[in-house]
C-alpha positions as CSV (number, residue, x, y, z in Angstrom):
1,M,-50.0,-66.1,42.2
2,A,-46.3,-66.3,42.5
3,K,-44.5,-64.0,44.9
4,W,-42.0,-61.5,43.7
5,G,-38.7,-63.3,42.8
6,E,-40.4,-66.7,42.7
7,G,-40.9,-68.6,39.4
8,D,-42.3,-67.5,36.1
9,P,-42.3,-63.7,35.6
10,R,-45.4,-63.9,33.4
11,W,-47.5,-64.2,36.6
12,I,-46.1,-61.0,38.2
13,V,-48.9,-58.5,38.7
14,E,-46.6,-55.5,38.1
15,E,-46.9,-56.2,34.4
16,R,-50.4,-54.6,34.4
17,P,-51.7,-51.9,36.8
18,D,-55.0,-53.8,37.3
19,A,-53.3,-57.2,37.7
20,T,-55.8,-58.7,35.2
21,N,-54.8,-61.6,32.9
22,V,-51.1,-60.7,32.9
23,N,-49.7,-60.4,29.3
24,N,-53.0,-62.0,28.1
25,W,-51.5,-65.4,29.1
26,H,-54.7,-67.1,30.3
27,W,-57.5,-68.4,28.1
28,T,-60.4,-66.0,28.3
29,E,-63.7,-66.2,26.5
30,K,-66.8,-64.1,25.6
31,N,-70.2,-65.6,24.8
32,A,-71.4,-64.0,21.6
33,T,-74.5,-66.1,21.1
34,P,-77.2,-63.7,22.4
35,W,-75.7,-60.8,20.5
36,S,-75.4,-63.0,17.3
37,K,-79.0,-64.1,17.3
38,E,-80.2,-60.5,17.7
39,R,-77.8,-59.2,15.0
40,L,-78.8,-61.9,12.5
41,Q,-82.4,-61.1,13.0
42,Q,-81.7,-57.4,12.4
43,L,-79.6,-58.1,9.3
44,F,-82.4,-60.1,7.6
45,D,-85.5,-58.3,8.9
46,D,-87.3,-57.0,5.8
47,F,-84.2,-57.6,3.7
48,K,-85.0,-56.7,0.1
49,I,-83.5,-58.3,-3.0
50,G,-84.7,-57.1,-6.4
51,Q,-84.1,-55.9,-9.9
52,S,-86.2,-54.1,-12.6
53,D,-89.0,-56.6,-12.9
54,I,-88.5,-58.8,-9.8
55,E,-89.0,-58.0,-6.2
56,C,-88.1,-60.4,-3.4
57,V,-87.8,-59.8,0.4
58,V,-86.8,-61.9,3.4
59,D,-89.9,-61.8,5.5
60,A,-88.6,-63.5,8.7
61,V,-85.8,-65.6,10.2
62,D,-87.7,-68.8,10.7
63,K,-84.9,-70.6,12.4
64,C,-81.6,-69.5,14.1
65,T,-79.9,-72.1,16.1
66,G,-76.2,-72.4,17.1
67,E,-73.6,-70.6,19.1
68,A,-70.8,-68.1,18.9
69,T,-67.8,-67.5,21.2
70,V,-64.6,-65.5,21.1
71,N,-61.5,-66.7,22.8
72,N,-58.2,-65.1,23.7
73,R,-55.5,-67.7,23.8
74,K,-52.0,-66.3,24.6
75,G,-52.9,-62.9,23.1
76,K,-54.4,-64.4,19.9
77,L,-58.1,-64.0,19.2
78,I,-60.0,-67.1,18.0
79,F,-63.6,-66.9,16.8
80,F,-65.9,-69.9,17.0
81,Y,-69.4,-69.7,15.5
82,E,-71.7,-72.4,14.2
83,W,-75.2,-71.5,12.9
84,E,-78.1,-73.0,11.1
85,L,-80.5,-70.5,9.6
86,V,-83.8,-70.8,7.8
87,L,-85.0,-67.6,6.1
88,K,-88.6,-67.2,4.9
89,W,-88.8,-65.2,1.7
90,S,-91.5,-64.0,-0.7
91,G,-91.4,-62.5,-4.2
92,R,-93.4,-61.3,-7.2
93,L,-92.9,-60.5,-10.9
94,L,-93.7,-56.8,-11.2
95,N,-94.7,-56.9,-14.9
96,N,-96.8,-60.0,-14.7
97,S,-99.7,-61.2,-12.5
98,N,-98.2,-59.4,-9.4
99,L,-99.0,-62.5,-7.3
100,S,-96.8,-63.2,-4.3
101,H,-95.0,-66.5,-4.1
102,K,-93.3,-67.8,-0.9
103,G,-90.3,-70.0,-0.2
104,K,-87.4,-70.6,2.1
105,L,-83.6,-70.2,2.0
106,T,-81.7,-72.6,4.3
107,I,-78.1,-72.1,5.6
108,P,-77.1,-75.3,7.4
109,N,-73.4,-74.6,8.0
110,L,-72.4,-71.1,8.7
111,S,-69.2,-71.6,10.7
112,E,-65.6,-70.5,11.0
113,E,-64.6,-73.9,9.4
114,N,-66.0,-72.7,6.1
115,S,-65.1,-69.7,4.0
116,L,-68.0,-67.5,3.2
117,E,-67.9,-68.6,-0.4
118,D,-68.2,-72.3,0.7
119,V,-71.2,-71.7,2.9
120,E,-74.1,-73.8,1.5
121,L,-77.4,-71.9,0.7
122,T,-80.4,-73.9,-0.5
123,V,-83.4,-72.1,-2.1
124,T,-86.9,-73.7,-2.1
125,I,-90.4,-72.6,-3.0
126,D,-93.7,-73.6,-1.4
127,E,-95.6,-74.2,-4.6
128,S,-94.1,-74.8,-8.1
129,N,-95.4,-73.0,-11.2
130,D,-93.9,-70.9,-14.0
131,E,-93.8,-67.7,-11.9
132,S,-92.5,-69.2,-8.7
133,E,-89.8,-71.1,-10.6
134,T,-88.6,-67.9,-12.1
135,L,-88.4,-66.3,-8.7
136,K,-86.6,-69.3,-7.3
137,Q,-84.0,-69.1,-10.1
138,F,-83.6,-65.4,-9.3
139,M,-83.1,-66.1,-5.6
140,Y,-80.6,-68.8,-6.5
141,N,-78.6,-66.6,-8.9
142,V,-78.9,-63.2,-7.2
143,G,-80.4,-63.7,-3.8
144,R,-77.9,-66.1,-2.5
145,E,-75.0,-63.7,-3.2
146,R,-76.9,-60.9,-1.4
147,V,-77.5,-63.1,1.5
148,R,-73.8,-64.1,1.6
149,Q,-73.0,-60.4,1.8
150,Q,-75.2,-60.0,4.8
151,L,-73.6,-63.0,6.5
152,G,-70.2,-61.3,5.8
153,V,-71.5,-58.2,7.6
154,Y,-72.4,-60.4,10.6
155,I,-68.9,-62.0,10.7
156,K,-67.1,-58.7,10.4
157,E,-69.2,-57.1,13.1
158,L,-68.7,-60.2,15.4
159,K,-65.0,-59.8,15.1
160,E,-65.1,-56.0,15.7
161,E,-67.5,-56.1,18.5
162,Y,-66.0,-59.0,20.5
163,S,-62.4,-57.9,20.0
164,K,-63.0,-55.0,22.4
165,N,-61.3,-55.5,25.8
166,L,-60.6,-59.2,25.2
167,I,-56.9,-58.7,24.6
168,L,-55.8,-56.4,27.5
169,P,-53.0,-53.9,27.0
170,K,-49.7,-54.6,28.5
171,K,-48.0,-52.2,30.9
172,S,-46.3,-50.3,28.0
173,D,-49.7,-50.0,26.2
174,D,-51.9,-48.9,29.1
175,G,-51.1,-45.2,28.9
176,I,-51.1,-45.1,32.7
177,A,-47.9,-43.6,34.2
178,L,-46.9,-45.9,37.0
179,N,-44.5,-44.7,39.6
180,A,-41.8,-47.3,39.4
181,N,-40.5,-46.8,42.9
182,N,-43.9,-46.9,44.5
183,A,-44.7,-50.1,42.6
184,K,-41.5,-51.7,43.8
185,N,-42.1,-50.7,47.4
186,A,-45.6,-52.0,47.3
187,A,-44.4,-55.3,45.9
188,Q,-41.7,-55.5,48.5
189,K,-44.2,-55.1,51.3
190,T,-46.5,-57.6,49.8
191,A,-43.7,-60.1,49.5
192,S,-42.8,-59.6,53.2
193,G,-39.1,-59.3,52.6
194,V,-38.9,-62.1,50.0
195,T,-37.3,-59.8,47.5
196,T,-35.8,-56.3,47.3
197,P,-36.7,-53.4,45.0
198,S,-33.6,-54.1,42.8
199,S,-34.4,-57.7,42.3
200,A,-38.1,-56.9,41.5
201,G,-37.0,-54.6,38.7
202,N,-34.8,-57.4,37.2
203,N,-37.2,-60.2,37.9
204,S,-37.9,-61.1,34.3
205,S,-34.3,-61.8,33.4
206,N,-33.4,-63.3,36.8
207,A,-36.3,-65.9,36.5
208,K,-34.7,-67.6,33.6
209,S,-31.5,-68.3,35.5
210,S,-32.8,-68.6,39.0
211,S,-33.0,-72.1,40.5
212,V,-36.0,-71.1,42.7
213,G,-39.1,-72.9,41.4
214,C,-42.6,-71.6,41.2
215,K,-44.8,-72.7,44.1
216,L,-47.9,-73.8,42.2
217,D,-51.4,-74.4,43.7
218,V,-52.6,-77.4,41.7
219,R,-56.0,-79.1,41.2
220,T,-57.3,-82.5,39.9
221,L,-59.9,-82.7,37.2
222,S,-62.1,-85.7,36.5
223,M,-64.7,-86.1,33.7
224,C,-66.7,-88.7,31.8
225,E,-68.0,-88.5,28.3
226,E,-70.0,-90.9,26.1
227,F,-69.1,-91.4,22.4
228,H,-71.3,-93.2,19.9
229,C,-68.5,-95.4,18.4
230,N,-66.5,-98.4,19.4
231,A,-63.4,-98.1,21.7
232,N,-61.0,-98.7,18.8
233,D,-62.3,-95.8,16.8
234,L,-62.0,-93.4,19.8
235,Y,-58.6,-94.7,20.6
236,N,-57.5,-94.0,17.0
237,A,-59.0,-90.5,17.1
238,L,-56.7,-89.7,20.1
239,T,-53.6,-91.3,18.7
240,K,-53.5,-91.4,14.9
241,P,-51.8,-88.3,13.5
242,D,-54.3,-87.8,10.6
243,M,-57.3,-88.1,12.9
244,V,-55.8,-85.8,15.5
245,T,-55.1,-83.3,12.7
246,A,-58.7,-83.6,11.6
247,F,-60.4,-82.8,14.9
248,T,-57.9,-80.1,16.0
249,R,-58.1,-78.6,12.5
250,A,-54.3,-77.8,12.6
251,P,-51.1,-79.7,11.9
252,A,-50.4,-82.1,14.7
253,K,-47.3,-84.1,15.7
254,V,-48.4,-87.4,17.3
255,D,-45.9,-90.2,18.0
256,A,-48.2,-92.7,19.8
257,V,-45.5,-95.0,21.4
258,R,-44.3,-95.0,24.9
259,G,-42.1,-92.0,25.3
260,G,-43.3,-90.5,22.0
261,E,-44.1,-86.8,21.9
262,F,-47.2,-84.9,20.8
263,V,-47.6,-81.3,19.8
264,L,-51.1,-79.9,19.1
265,Y,-52.8,-76.6,18.5
266,G,-49.9,-74.8,17.0
267,G,-47.6,-75.8,19.9
268,N,-49.9,-74.6,22.7
269,V,-50.5,-78.2,23.9
270,L,-47.6,-80.6,24.2
271,G,-46.2,-83.5,26.1
272,K,-45.4,-87.2,25.7
273,F,-47.1,-90.6,25.9
274,E,-46.3,-92.5,29.1
275,E,-48.5,-95.6,28.6
276,L,-50.6,-96.9,25.8
277,V,-53.0,-99.8,25.9
278,P,-54.9,-100.0,22.6
279,E,-58.7,-99.5,23.1
280,K,-58.3,-99.2,26.8
281,K,-55.9,-96.6,28.2
282,I,-53.8,-93.5,27.3
283,Q,-51.5,-91.9,29.8
284,Q,-49.7,-88.7,29.0
285,S,-47.5,-86.0,30.5
286,W,-49.5,-83.0,29.4
287,R,-48.9,-79.3,29.5
288,L,-49.9,-76.0,28.0
289,K,-47.0,-74.0,26.5
290,N,-47.8,-71.1,28.8
291,W,-47.4,-73.1,32.0
292,S,-44.4,-72.6,34.2
293,S,-41.3,-74.0,32.6
294,G,-40.9,-77.8,33.3
295,H,-44.4,-78.2,34.9
296,Y,-46.5,-81.0,33.5
297,S,-49.8,-82.4,34.5
298,N,-50.6,-86.1,34.3
299,V,-53.5,-87.2,32.1
300,V,-55.0,-90.7,32.2
301,I,-57.8,-91.5,29.7
302,E,-59.6,-94.8,30.0
303,L,-62.0,-96.3,27.5
304,E,-64.8,-98.7,28.3
305,E,-66.9,-100.1,25.4
306,T,-70.5,-100.8,26.0
307,S,-73.1,-102.5,23.8
308,S,-74.0,-99.2,22.1
309,S,-71.2,-96.7,22.8
310,T,-67.8,-96.1,24.5
311,M,-67.5,-94.3,27.9
312,M,-64.4,-92.2,28.2
313,T,-63.1,-91.2,31.6
314,L,-60.4,-88.6,32.1
315,K,-58.4,-87.8,35.2
316,Q,-55.9,-84.9,35.0
317,T,-53.7,-84.1,38.0
318,G,-51.4,-81.2,38.5
319,I,-53.5,-78.5,36.9
320,P,-52.5,-75.0,38.0
321,A,-55.4,-73.8,40.1
322,S,-55.9,-70.6,38.0
323,E,-56.4,-72.8,34.9
324,Y,-58.8,-75.3,36.4
325,D,-62.2,-73.8,35.2
326,A,-60.8,-73.1,31.7
327,M,-59.3,-76.6,31.5
328,R,-62.6,-78.3,32.0
329,T,-64.3,-76.1,29.4
330,N,-61.6,-76.5,26.9
331,W,-61.4,-80.3,27.1
332,H,-65.1,-80.3,26.2
333,R,-64.8,-77.8,23.5
334,Y,-61.5,-78.6,21.8
335,Y,-61.4,-82.3,22.3
336,W,-64.7,-84.1,23.0
337,H,-67.1,-81.8,21.1
338,S,-64.6,-81.4,18.2
339,I,-64.1,-85.2,18.0
340,K,-67.9,-85.8,18.0
341,Q,-68.5,-83.1,15.4
342,T,-65.6,-84.2,13.1
343,F,-66.2,-88.0,13.1
344,G,-69.9,-88.2,13.9
345,F,-69.2,-89.9,17.3
346,G,-71.6,-87.9,19.3
347,S,-74.5,-85.7,20.1
348,S,-75.6,-82.1,19.8
349,I,-73.5,-79.1,20.8
350,A,-75.7,-78.6,23.9
351,D,-74.8,-82.1,25.1
352,A,-71.1,-81.7,24.4
353,L,-70.7,-78.4,26.2
């Protein structure tokens, strides 16, 4: 944490009385997977779908696999969820034989990547006959829409439940009356004379013009990941604008030449290429937008093709210590897992995370 009067004012704890995630600048994350599994079970437990002469009901959630997380990045909430569901259903024609027929409704791709209208729902029956085919058609025409509505309830509640306390209020929003003089005096004592009360009060504006740099505690990150593709394919995925746009799911600027710039994830990741060796090596000056002005880490990505896959090793030096744990997680989530999922280069979610 920077001392008073030193470096980027976004790190100054005075901005929040509890000194927690100042201005929501760090990546924070909540795991919504256990809650989601329980809520999806509740939403479809004994869920009835019917009309005058037809009665269908979801008897059980036969399969519920996937994950859900909620992230706060620079004060913006981002929801990630990816589920595969299989619902067991049964139905009967009330004015006919009254026999019960059973089937399944499969939802393979419930995720934030697809609008609710685009989520695929497949209806099947266990045994085919005139009655069961009528019920199947009813579930296709009416049941699928009712199930979509329940999925919409889950998505709405996920966003409401996991928005709570993830974006923390700023000083002006806390509703806690701070004594400005006491805060300044406490800061002055903590800084052991580095600053004065008057300079503390004007720190935000002074930091922009001050020549004093931010003393950063930095870390080095190393990781290795296997991709089921050749080295050229992985190199292209990391350097071709259309492929980078595909796995980041956002417009990307990528000028893959020495000295060329890249801007990803809405401007939150940026830098330039320092060295490029096709199919072998990518070296970058790399930073997050919210890092101290002018501070870049050094990223070296090396590729080694084997008989059945490509091994990728990454070494990143100069990571602010406070960002180290999140950096490891986010390389996996937003780069390696996303590349594998988008281009079919990899393995399951569990292996990627």
